[in-house]
C-alpha positions in Angstrom: -122.8 119.3 -17.9 -123.2 116.8 -20.9 -124.1 114.1 -18.5 -126.8 116.2 -16.6 -128.4 117.3 -20.1 -128.4 113.7 -21.2 -130.2 112.7 -17.9 -132.8 115.6 -18.2 -133.6 114.3 -21.9 -134.1 110.9 -20.7 -136.5 111.9 -17.8 -138.3 114.0 -20.2 -138.8 111.2 -22.7 -139.9 108.9 -19.8 -142.2 111.3 -18.6 -143.9 111.5 -22.2 -143.9 107.6 -22.3 -145.8 107.4 -19.0 -148.0 110.3 -19.9 -149.0 108.7 -23.2 -149.4 105.1 -21.4 -151.7 106.6 -19.0 -153.8 108.5 -21.5 -154.1 105.5 -23.8 -155.0 103.3 -21.1 -157.5 105.4 -19.4 -159.2 106.5 -22.9 -159.6 102.9 -24.0 -160.7 101.3 -20.9 -162.7 104.1 -19.1 -166.4 103.2 -18.7 -167.1 106.9 -19.5 -165.2 109.6 -21.2 -162.6 111.1 -18.7 -163.3 114.8 -18.0 -161.0 117.8 -17.6 -160.1 117.1 -14.0 -159.3 113.4 -15.1 -156.9 114.8 -17.7 -155.4 117.0 -15.2 -154.8 114.4 -12.8 -153.2 112.0 -15.5 -150.8 114.8 -16.3 -149.8 115.3 -12.7 -149.5 111.4 -12.2 -146.8 111.1 -14.9 -145.2 114.6 -16.0 -143.3 115.3 -12.9 -141.1 112.4 -13.7 -139.2 114.9 -15.9 -137.9 116.8 -13.0 -137.4 113.9 -10.7 -133.4 114.5 -10.4 -134.0 118.0 -9.2 -136.9 117.7 -6.7 -137.4 113.9 -6.0 -139.4 114.6 -2.9 -141.8 117.2 -4.5 -142.0 114.7 -7.4 -143.0 111.8 -5.6 -145.6 113.9 -3.4 -147.1 115.3 -6.4 -147.5 112.0 -8.4 -148.6 109.9 -5.5 -151.4 112.4 -4.2 -152.4 112.7 -8.1 -152.7 109.1 -8.3 -154.8 108.8 -5.0 -156.9 111.7 -5.9 -157.6 110.0 -9.3 -158.7 106.9 -7.7 -161.2 109.1 -5.7 -162.6 111.1 -8.5 -161.9 109.2 -11.5 -163.9 106.5 -13.0 -161.2 103.6 -13.5 -158.8 102.0 -11.2 -155.6 101.3 -13.0 -152.1 100.4 -11.8 -150.6 102.3 -14.5 -151.6 105.5 -12.4 -148.9 104.3 -9.7 -145.8 103.8 -12.1 -145.0 107.4 -11.9 -145.1 107.2 -7.9 -143.0 103.9 -8.0 -140.3 105.7 -9.8 -140.6 108.8 -7.7 -140.1 106.4 -4.6 -137.1 104.8 -6.2 -135.6 108.2 -6.9 -136.1 109.5 -3.4 -134.5 106.4 -1.9 -131.5 106.9 -4.2 -130.9 110.7 -3.7 -131.9 111.4 -0.3 -131.4 110.1 3.2 -133.0 106.6 4.3 -135.2 108.7 6.9 -136.8 110.7 4.4 -137.5 107.9 1.9 -138.9 105.9 4.8 -141.5 108.9 5.8 -142.5 109.4 2.2 -143.0 105.6 1.9 -145.3 105.4 4.7 -147.0 108.6 3.5 -147.6 106.7 0.0 -148.8 103.6 1.8 -151.4 105.8 3.8 -152.6 107.4 0.4 -153.1 103.9 -1.0 -154.8 102.7 2.0 -157.1 105.8 2.3 -157.9 105.6 -1.6 -158.7 101.9 -1.2 -161.3 102.6 1.6 -162.8 105.4 -0.2 -163.1 103.3 -3.5 -163.8 99.9 -1.7 -166.3 98.9 -4.6 -163.8 99.3 -7.4 -160.6 98.5 -5.3 -159.7 95.4 -4.0 -157.3 94.9 -0.9 -155.1 92.7 -2.9 -154.6 95.6 -5.4 -153.7 97.8 -2.5 -151.3 95.2 -1.1 -149.6 95.1 -4.5 -149.3 98.7 -4.7 -147.8 99.0 -1.1 -145.3 96.0 -2.0 -144.5 97.6 -5.2 -143.4 101.0 -3.5 -141.5 98.9 -1.0 -139.4 97.2 -3.8 -138.7 100.7 -5.2 -137.5 101.8 -1.9 -135.2 99.0 -1.4 -133.7 99.2 -4.9 -133.2 102.9 -4.5 -131.2 102.3 -1.2 -129.4 99.7 -2.7 -128.3 101.9 -5.7 -127.5 104.7 -3.3 -125.3 102.7 -1.1 -123.5 101.2 -4.2 -122.8 104.8 -5.5 -121.5 105.9 -2.0 -119.2 102.7 -1.9 -118.1 103.5 -5.3 -117.4 107.2 -4.2 -115.6 105.8 -1.2 -113.4 103.6 -3.5 -112.6 106.6 -5.8 -111.6 108.7 -2.8 -109.4 106.1 -1.4 -107.8 105.6 -4.8 -107.0 109.3 -5.0 -105.7 109.4 -1.6 -103.4 106.2 -2.2 -102.0 108.1 -5.3 -101.3 111.0 -3.0 -99.6 109.1 -0.2 -97.5 107.2 -3.1 -96.5 110.6 -4.6 -95.3 111.7 -1.2 -93.4 108.6 -0.4 -91.7 108.7 -3.8 -90.9 112.4 -3.2 -89.5 111.4 0.1 -87.4 108.4 -1.5 -86.0 110.9 -4.1 -85.1 113.6 -1.7 -83.3 111.3 0.5 -81.3 109.6 -2.4 -80.4 113.0 -4.2 -79.9 115.0 -1.0 -77.4 112.5 0.3 -75.3 111.7 -2.7 -75.3 115.1 -4.2 -74.2 116.7 -1.0 -71.2 114.4 -0.8 -70.4 115.2 -4.4 -70.7 118.9 -3.9 -68.5 118.8 -0.8 -65.9 116.5 -2.4 -65.9 118.7 -5.6 -65.3 121.9 -3.7 -62.3 119.9 -1.8 -60.8 118.8 -5.0 -61.1 122.2 -6.6 -59.1 123.5 -3.7 -56.3 121.2 -3.6 -56.1 120.1 -7.2 -52.7 122.0 -7.6 -51.3 121.2 -4.2 -52.3 117.7 -3.0 -52.8 115.1 -5.9 -53.4 112.3 -3.2 -56.4 114.2 -1.6 -57.7 115.1 -5.2 -57.7 111.6 -6.3 -59.5 110.4 -3.2 -62.3 113.3 -3.5 -62.8 112.3 -7.3 -63.0 108.7 -6.3 -65.7 109.3 -3.6 -67.5 111.5 -6.3 -67.5 108.8 -8.6 -68.7 106.2 -5.9 -71.4 108.7 -4.6 -72.5 109.1 -8.4 -72.8 105.6 -9.0 -74.7 104.8 -5.7 -77.3 107.5 -6.7 -77.8 106.2 -9.9 -78.1 102.7 -8.6 -80.8 103.7 -6.1 -82.6 106.0 -8.6 -82.6 102.9 -10.9 -84.0 100.7 -8.3 -86.7 103.4 -7.6 -87.6 103.6 -11.1 -87.7 99.9 -11.4 -90.2 99.5 -8.5 -92.3 102.1 -10.3 -92.5 100.0 -13.5 -95.8 98.0 -14.1 -95.1 96.5 -17.3 -92.5 94.1 -16.2 -94.1 91.7 -13.4 -91.5 88.9 -13.9 -89.4 90.0 -11.1 -86.2 90.5 -13.3 -83.4 92.2 -11.9 -84.6 91.5 -8.3 -81.1 92.3 -6.9 -81.6 95.8 -8.1 -84.8 96.1 -6.7 -84.2 95.3 -3.2 -84.8 97.8 -0.6 -82.0 99.6 1.3 -81.8 98.8 4.9 -79.9 98.6 8.0 -77.8 95.8 6.7 -76.2 98.6 4.4 -75.4 100.8 7.3 -71.8 100.0 7.5 -71.7 100.9 3.7 -73.3 104.2 4.5 -71.1 105.1 7.3 -68.1 104.1 5.4 -69.3 106.3 2.5 -69.9 109.3 4.9 -66.6 108.9 6.3 -65.0 109.0 2.9 -67.0 112.3 2.4 -65.0 113.9 5.3 -67.3 113.3 8.1 -66.0 111.2 11.0 -68.6 108.7 12.0 -68.8 106.3 15.0 -71.3 103.3 14.7 -72.4 101.7 17.9 -74.6 98.7 17.8 -76.3 97.5 21.1 -78.4 94.3 21.6 -78.9 91.5 19.0 -79.4 92.7 15.5 -82.8 91.7 14.0 -84.1 91.6 10.7 -86.8 94.0 10.3 -90.1 94.1 8.1 -88.8 95.8 4.7 -90.7 99.1 5.4 -89.3 99.6 9.1 -85.8 98.6 7.7 -85.8 101.4 5.0 -87.3 103.8 7.4 -84.5 103.3 9.9 -82.0 103.5 7.1 -83.3 106.6 5.8 -83.4 108.4 9.1 -79.6 107.7 9.5 -78.9 108.7 5.7 -81.0 112.0 6.2 -79.4 112.9 9.6 -75.7 112.5 8.3 -76.7 114.4 5.2 -77.8 117.1 7.2 -74.6 117.1 9.2 -72.5 117.3 6.0 -74.5 120.1 4.7 -75.0 122.3 7.6 -72.4 121.6 10.2 -68.6 122.6 10.5 -65.8 120.4 11.8 -68.1 117.9 13.3 -67.9 114.3 14.1 -71.1 112.2 14.2 -72.4 109.1 16.5 -74.9 106.6 15.3 -76.1 104.5 18.0 -78.5 101.6 17.2 -80.2 99.6 20.1 -82.3 96.5 19.6 -84.8 96.0 22.7 -87.2 93.2 22.8 -89.8 94.8 20.5 -88.5 98.3 20.1 -85.7 99.9 18.0 -83.9 102.9 19.1 -81.8 104.9 16.9 -79.9 108.0 17.7 -77.8 110.2 15.4 -75.7 112.9 17.3 -73.1 115.3 16.1 -70.9 117.7 18.1 -70.4 120.4 15.6 -71.4 124.0 15.0 -74.3 124.8 12.5 -73.5 127.2 9.9 -76.8 127.1 8.2 -80.2 127.4 9.2 -81.5 123.9 10.5 -84.6 123.7 12.4 -86.6 120.9 14.0 -89.3 121.7 11.4 -87.3 121.8 8.4 -88.2 119.6 5.1 -85.8 116.8 6.0 -86.6 116.5 9.6 -90.5 116.7 8.6 -89.8 113.8 6.2 -88.3 111.7 8.6 -91.0 112.3 11.1 -93.6 111.3 8.5 -91.6 108.1 7.8 -91.5 107.3 11.5 -95.2 107.8 11.9 -96.0 105.4 9.2 -94.6 102.6 11.3 -96.2 104.1 14.7 -92.5 105.5 15.4 -91.7 108.7 17.3 -88.9 110.9 16.0 -87.4 113.8 17.9 -84.8 116.2 16.6 -83.1 119.2 18.2 -79.8 120.7 19.6 -78.3 119.3 22.7 -77.1 121.3 25.8 -73.4 120.2 25.1 -73.6 121.7 21.7 -74.5 119.9 18.4 -77.6 118.4 17.0 -79.3 115.0 17.9 -81.9 113.0 16.1 -83.7 110.1 18.0 -86.2 107.4 16.6 -88.0 105.1 18.8 -90.1 102.7 16.6 -91.7 99.5 17.8 -90.6 96.3 15.8 -93.9 95.0 14.5 -93.0 91.9 12.7 -90.0 89.3 12.3 -88.6 90.6 8.9 -90.2 87.7 6.8 
């Protein structure tokens, strides 16, 4: 609102300046004193500038026609009469479509030429050509300003979308980290509570697993927070900043086994180093799938199958247990996995299998050499 009012005040001031300039020029240089019609046309030549932001087309037409009419009925030809029309042409080109601006430009040229023909004894063709060229320059400047504004707006929208995408990515990372490790902590804490008086060995194992999961969660959260820091570009703590990936898959499987879920890991083909984003995507799919088994499935075993094809990675996580909580292919965790896969042109499917249990399958093209 404040910016709009400042623009209006600026345009009103500009209109007054143009009006004063036109009056001073015509009064001082006119061969005979201007009449009432001359004064009216002089007002129409400059005053509409005050509303050019709200009605640019009407402003240009009014000022252009008034300037042309003044050449016909006035007693002096002056370039000052066209300043308002030139400004109006610039405004139309910067606020309206190029087609509209072009039509109005040719209309302005027609007015200039018609006025020049009607007042050939007072107007030279050089002056008419100068007026046409001046209008063309105003048109080009207006189009340039408009395109620059559109590009700036596009960059602003891209920045907003980039921020939104980054927020989604961070939310996905936090969900995957917290959901997995806290699920393990909750399960092991419950186990320790049940056997603390009867099975000291199982209790110690459960507490040890809780400690390991807590440290792992803190380490991954620290890594994520370090990535978000913008005040330390030195690259310090690079080891803590490294992304998780399939190289850590054995650790994830072993950690899940200690949490109480038997997991088999099968790898076919020659393991390849994947690009960082794809590597993390595949790791998170396995992590989220095993977390879902821990949270929602009773007395299950799981199998993680990793197959490296020539240019495709196939990843399958299957469990044979009975679901005891509502888990659907459209759940938050599965939706997050699908979003991750889609970022790298991968396809993820998830659903129950005929023999019982649940299966998650990721098919992802390998787009680089991991360098």
